[in-house]
C-alpha positions as CSV (number, residue, x, y, z in Angstrom):
1,M,-0.1,-0.3,0.0
2,S,1.3,3.5,-1.3
3,V,2.2,6.0,1.3
4,S,1.0,9.6,1.1
5,Y,2.2,12.9,3.2
6,N,0.6,16.3,3.8
7,I,3.1,18.9,3.5
8,L,2.0,22.5,4.6
9,I,4.3,25.3,2.9
10,V,4.0,28.6,4.9
11,D,6.3,31.7,3.2
12,D,5.1,35.4,2.5
13,V,6.6,35.3,-0.8
14,S,4.6,33.1,-3.3
15,E,7.2,32.3,-5.5
16,N,9.4,30.4,-2.9
17,I,6.2,28.5,-2.2
18,K,6.1,27.4,-6.0
19,V,10.1,26.7,-6.1
20,A,9.5,24.3,-2.7
21,I,6.9,22.7,-4.6
22,S,8.8,22.2,-7.9
23,I,11.6,20.6,-6.0
24,L,9.5,18.5,-3.9
25,K,7.3,17.4,-6.6
26,N,6.3,13.7,-5.6
27,D,3.3,11.6,-6.4
28,A,3.2,10.9,-2.5
29,Y,3.3,14.6,-1.6
30,N,-0.1,16.3,-0.7
31,F,0.7,20.3,-0.5
32,S,-1.2,23.3,1.1
33,Y,0.2,26.3,1.4
34,A,-0.4,29.8,3.2
35,L,1.1,33.2,2.8
36,N,1.5,34.6,6.6
37,G,1.1,32.9,9.6
38,K,-2.5,33.7,10.5
39,E,-3.4,31.7,7.3
40,A,-1.2,29.0,8.4
41,L,-2.9,28.7,11.8
42,E,-6.5,28.5,10.2
43,V,-5.2,26.1,8.0
44,L,-4.2,24.1,10.8
45,K,-7.3,23.8,12.5
46,T,-9.0,22.2,9.5
47,K,-6.7,19.5,8.3
48,R,-3.7,17.4,10.0
49,F,0.0,17.5,8.1
50,D,3.1,15.1,8.1
51,L,5.6,18.3,8.1
52,V,5.4,21.9,8.3
53,L,7.7,24.0,6.1
54,L,7.9,27.5,8.0
55,D,9.2,30.6,6.8
56,I,10.5,32.6,10.0
57,M,10.3,36.5,8.7
58,M,6.8,37.0,7.8
59,P,4.7,40.1,8.4
60,G,2.2,40.0,11.5
61,I,2.7,36.6,12.9
62,D,5.9,35.5,12.3
63,G,7.3,31.9,12.1
64,F,8.6,31.6,15.6
65,K,5.1,32.5,17.0
66,V,3.4,30.0,14.8
67,C,5.6,27.2,15.8
68,K,5.2,28.2,19.5
69,I,1.3,27.8,18.9
70,I,1.9,24.5,16.8
71,K,3.8,23.0,20.2
72,N,1.6,24.3,22.5
73,T,-1.7,23.0,20.5
74,P,-1.9,19.1,21.8
75,A,-3.7,18.1,18.6
76,I,-0.9,19.2,16.5
77,Q,2.2,19.3,18.7
78,D,3.8,16.3,17.3
79,T,3.6,17.6,13.7
80,P,7.6,18.2,12.7
81,V,8.4,21.6,11.7
82,I,11.3,22.6,9.5
83,F,12.3,26.5,9.4
84,V,13.2,27.7,6.1
85,T,15.0,30.8,6.3
86,A,17.4,33.5,5.2
87,K,18.2,34.1,8.6
88,V,21.7,32.1,9.0
89,D,22.7,33.6,12.4
90,I,23.3,31.0,15.4
91,E,20.6,33.0,17.6
92,S,18.1,32.3,15.3
93,I,18.6,28.7,14.6
94,E,19.2,28.3,18.6
95,E,15.6,30.0,19.0
96,G,13.9,27.6,16.4
97,F,15.3,24.5,17.8
98,K,14.5,25.7,21.4
99,L,10.7,26.4,20.2
100,G,10.6,22.7,19.0
101,A,11.5,22.9,15.7
102,V,13.2,19.6,13.9
103,D,15.4,21.0,11.6
104,Y,16.3,24.4,9.3
105,V,17.1,24.9,5.5
106,T,18.4,27.9,4.3
107,K,17.1,30.1,1.2
108,P,17.9,30.1,-1.6
109,F,17.1,26.4,-1.6
110,H,19.3,23.6,-3.0
111,A,17.0,21.2,-4.0
112,R,19.2,18.0,-3.0
113,E,19.3,19.3,0.5
114,L,15.6,20.4,0.6
115,K,14.6,17.0,-0.9
116,S,17.0,14.7,1.9
117,R,15.8,16.8,4.8
118,V,11.9,16.5,4.0
119,I,12.0,12.6,3.1
120,N,14.1,12.0,6.4
121,H,11.6,14.1,8.5
122,L,8.6,12.4,7.1
123,E,9.8,9.2,7.5
124,L,10.9,9.5,10.9
125,Y,7.7,11.3,11.9
126,R,5.6,8.4,10.2
127,A,7.8,5.8,12.3
128,K,7.2,7.8,15.2
129,K,3.5,7.3,14.8
130,Q,3.5,3.7,14.2
131,L,5.8,2.9,17.1
132,K,3.1,5.3,19.3
133,K,0.3,3.4,17.5
134,H,2.1,0.0,18.6
135,N,2.8,1.0,22.1
136,I,-0.9,1.7,22.4
137,S,-1.8,-1.6,21.2
138,L,0.8,-3.1,23.1
139,N,-0.2,-1.3,26.4
140,E,-3.9,-2.7,25.6
141,K,-2.6,-6.0,25.3
142,L,-0.7,-5.7,28.3
143,K,-3.6,-4.4,30.4
144,S,-6.1,-7.1,28.8
145,S,-3.4,-9.8,29.7
146,D,-2.9,-8.1,33.6
147,K,-7.0,-8.2,33.9
148,Q,-7.0,-12.2,32.8
149,H,-4.0,-12.5,35.1
150,F,-5.8,-11.0,38.0
151,S,-8.7,-12.7,37.3
152,E,-7.0,-16.2,37.3
153,I,-5.3,-15.0,40.8
154,E,-8.6,-14.3,42.2
155,L,-10.0,-17.6,40.9
156,A,-7.2,-19.6,42.6
157,Q,-7.9,-17.6,46.0
158,K,-11.4,-18.5,45.9
159,E,-10.6,-22.0,45.2
160,I,-8.1,-22.0,47.9
161,I,-10.5,-20.6,50.2
162,Y,-13.2,-23.2,48.9
163,V,-10.6,-26.2,49.6
164,L,-9.6,-25.0,53.1
165,S,-13.3,-24.7,54.3
166,E,-13.8,-27.8,53.0
167,L,-11.1,-29.0,55.1
168,M,-12.0,-27.3,58.2
169,E,-15.5,-29.0,58.0
170,S,-14.2,-32.1,57.3
171,R,-12.4,-31.9,60.7
172,S,-15.2,-30.0,62.6
173,I,-18.2,-31.3,64.6
174,E,-20.1,-28.4,63.1
175,T,-23.0,-28.9,60.7
176,A,-22.5,-29.1,56.9
177,N,-22.7,-26.1,55.1
178,H,-21.8,-23.9,58.3
179,V,-19.1,-21.9,56.5
180,N,-21.6,-21.1,53.5
181,R,-24.4,-19.9,55.7
182,V,-21.8,-17.4,57.9
183,A,-20.7,-16.1,54.4
184,S,-23.9,-15.6,53.1
185,V,-25.2,-14.2,56.7
186,S,-22.2,-12.0,56.8
187,Q,-23.0,-10.4,53.2
188,L,-26.9,-9.8,53.8
189,L,-25.8,-8.0,57.2
190,A,-23.0,-5.9,55.6
191,T,-25.2,-5.1,52.6
192,L,-28.1,-3.7,55.2
193,D,-25.6,-2.4,57.1
194,G,-24.4,-0.1,54.2
195,R,-20.9,0.8,55.5
196,L,-18.8,-1.6,53.0
197,S,-18.2,-0.8,49.5
198,E,-19.2,-3.3,46.8
199,D,-15.5,-4.6,46.6
200,E,-15.8,-5.2,50.4
201,L,-19.1,-7.0,50.4
202,K,-17.5,-9.6,47.8
203,I,-14.5,-9.8,49.8
204,I,-16.2,-10.5,53.4
205,F,-18.8,-13.4,51.9
206,L,-15.4,-14.9,50.2
207,A,-13.2,-14.5,53.2
208,A,-15.9,-15.2,55.7
209,P,-15.6,-19.0,55.3
210,L,-11.9,-18.9,56.8
211,H,-13.3,-17.5,60.3
212,D,-12.4,-20.8,62.2
213,I,-9.7,-22.4,59.9
214,G,-7.5,-22.3,62.8
215,K,-9.2,-25.1,64.4
216,V,-7.6,-27.5,62.0
217,L,-4.7,-27.4,64.4
218,I,-6.8,-28.0,67.6
219,D,-6.3,-31.3,68.7
220,D,-9.4,-33.5,68.3
221,S,-9.7,-34.2,71.6
222,V,-10.8,-30.7,72.4
223,L,-12.5,-29.9,69.1
224,H,-14.9,-33.1,69.1
225,K,-15.6,-32.8,73.0
226,A,-19.1,-33.7,73.5
227,G,-19.3,-32.1,76.7
228,S,-18.2,-28.6,78.2
229,L,-15.0,-27.8,77.7
230,T,-12.3,-27.5,81.0
231,E,-10.7,-24.0,81.3
232,E,-7.6,-25.4,80.1
233,E,-9.5,-27.0,77.1
234,F,-10.9,-23.5,76.4
235,A,-7.4,-21.9,76.5
236,I,-6.3,-24.4,73.8
237,M,-9.5,-23.9,71.9
238,K,-9.1,-19.9,71.9
239,E,-5.8,-20.5,70.2
240,H,-7.5,-21.3,66.8
241,S,-7.9,-17.7,66.1
242,F,-4.0,-16.9,66.6
243,Y,-3.1,-20.1,64.6
244,A,-5.1,-18.7,61.8
245,H,-3.8,-15.0,61.8
246,K,-0.5,-16.4,62.0
247,I,-1.2,-18.3,58.9
248,L,-3.0,-16.0,56.9
249,S,-1.7,-12.6,57.6
250,K,1.5,-13.6,55.8
251,S,-0.5,-13.0,52.4
252,Q,-0.6,-9.3,50.9
253,T,-3.9,-9.9,48.8
254,K,-6.9,-8.5,49.9
255,L,-8.7,-11.4,49.8
256,I,-6.6,-13.4,52.3
257,K,-5.7,-10.3,54.6
258,A,-9.6,-9.9,55.1
259,A,-9.6,-13.8,56.0
260,S,-7.0,-13.1,58.4
261,I,-8.6,-10.1,60.3
262,I,-11.7,-12.1,60.5
263,A,-10.4,-15.3,61.7
264,H,-8.2,-13.1,64.4
265,E,-11.0,-10.9,65.7
266,H,-14.5,-12.4,65.4
267,H,-14.4,-13.7,68.8
268,E,-13.8,-10.5,70.2
269,N,-16.4,-8.6,71.8
270,W,-18.2,-5.1,71.8
271,D,-17.6,-4.7,75.3
272,G,-13.7,-5.8,75.5
273,S,-14.7,-8.9,77.0
274,G,-13.6,-11.1,74.2
275,Y,-10.3,-12.9,72.7
276,P,-7.5,-13.1,71.9
277,R,-6.7,-9.3,72.2
278,G,-9.4,-7.7,74.5
279,L,-10.6,-5.5,71.7
280,K,-13.6,-3.5,72.0
281,E,-15.9,-1.6,70.1
282,E,-14.4,0.4,67.0
283,E,-11.0,-0.9,67.6
284,I,-12.5,-4.4,66.1
285,H,-12.5,-4.6,62.3
286,I,-16.0,-4.2,61.0
287,Y,-15.4,-7.5,59.1
288,G,-14.8,-9.1,62.8
289,R,-18.0,-7.5,64.0
290,I,-20.3,-8.7,60.9
291,V,-18.9,-12.3,60.9
292,A,-19.0,-12.7,64.9
293,I,-22.8,-12.3,64.7
294,A,-23.2,-14.6,61.7
295,D,-20.9,-17.3,63.2
296,V,-22.9,-17.0,66.5
297,V,-26.4,-17.0,64.7
298,D,-25.6,-19.9,62.8
299,A,-24.1,-22.0,65.8
300,L,-27.1,-21.0,67.6
301,T,-29.7,-22.1,65.0
302,H,-28.2,-25.5,64.4
303,K,-27.8,-28.9,66.4
304,R,-24.2,-29.5,68.0
305,V,-23.0,-32.3,70.0
306,Y,-23.4,-30.3,73.2
307,K,-26.6,-28.5,72.5
308,E,-29.9,-28.7,70.4
309,A,-30.9,-26.2,67.8
310,W,-32.3,-22.9,69.2
311,S,-35.5,-21.5,67.9
312,M,-35.5,-17.7,66.4
313,E,-37.2,-16.5,69.2
314,Q,-34.5,-17.7,71.3
315,V,-31.9,-16.5,69.0
316,K,-33.8,-13.0,68.9
317,V,-33.3,-12.8,72.9
318,F,-30.2,-14.0,73.1
319,M,-29.0,-11.1,70.6
320,A,-31.2,-8.3,72.0
321,E,-29.2,-9.1,75.6
322,N,-25.8,-9.2,73.9
323,S,-26.0,-6.2,72.1
324,G,-23.4,-3.9,73.4
325,V,-21.8,-6.8,75.3
326,K,-20.7,-9.4,72.8
327,F,-22.1,-7.3,69.5
328,E,-22.3,-4.0,68.1
329,P,-25.4,-2.6,68.8
330,A,-26.4,-1.1,65.4
331,L,-25.4,-4.5,64.0
332,V,-27.9,-6.2,66.2
333,D,-30.5,-3.5,65.4
334,I,-30.0,-4.3,61.8
335,F,-30.4,-8.1,62.3
336,L,-33.4,-8.1,64.6
337,S,-35.6,-5.6,62.0
338,N,-34.7,-8.1,59.2
339,I,-34.8,-11.3,61.0
340,D,-37.1,-12.9,58.5
341,E,-34.3,-12.7,55.7
342,F,-31.8,-14.2,57.7
343,E,-34.2,-17.1,59.1
344,K,-34.2,-18.0,55.7
345,I,-30.5,-18.3,54.9
346,M,-30.7,-20.5,58.1
347,E,-32.9,-22.8,57.0
348,L,-30.3,-23.9,53.9
349,E,-28.8,-27.2,53.9
350,V,-27.2,-26.6,50.3
């Protein structure tokens, strides 16, 4: 495919324009011209050029001012400018380059010189445009590749969480689908509360299933005990939050870091009486405050070897009594005001 170039010649002497066109005559060149700076700027508003041959000494707006305007106009600032001038003093040449010109040619023209400099800068400009286009295309491909890469990482994280959750339930005495219900209750409670962003709502749903992952490191004799735990056994059981945090906190991903926070803080109490650090109120991350309610509600409404399932009426009384004690009052109010929706989740076994 043949390449064509648009060239603008600006000179207040029409004979100079004719001479330049005669020398540069080429089927690949499309010429436009202007007889002064003002006219040149008007032409540049309506058409894009691959090169501007610009005289310096013109009445009104001289070549220096035209070049300065070109280089300060984003849409055309990359257009190469060659000064064509009878001024050959070093100050004029320096000023031209300082304003952004790529070259200069003296008048009267030397045909071979003019042809060579014009074709060199046209080809250089074309190469720059192709490189810029290539870079844009490459950047888009890299962005697409990065997006796919991060999607794959996110999927891998979700799969890891799923596997770990299954591992936890396989060792736990808790009912099937406990972690799934905790995730759903946490997301619903967080949504109704309204303090978390859309991204955070997804994160808490995906991270909540790992709230008790530390229990895989608790001895079976304690984890599976049917009766009440002794003080020593309870101390051992409480270590599960520390174990989970120690493992998960090493990750730098938002999802696993959120799981670490939840595992570490969902047994903290609003009044500071919880464990492992005795945090209270706003010191407890909102993820921990939300999952604390989801975990307890699910545990109360489902049978365990050490207790029968509670009715939702019993749960309502318990939650009201522990508002401001174990749980954040605002979250308890939301739970109680929307208890029918939470009850539907508690009934799910799949």
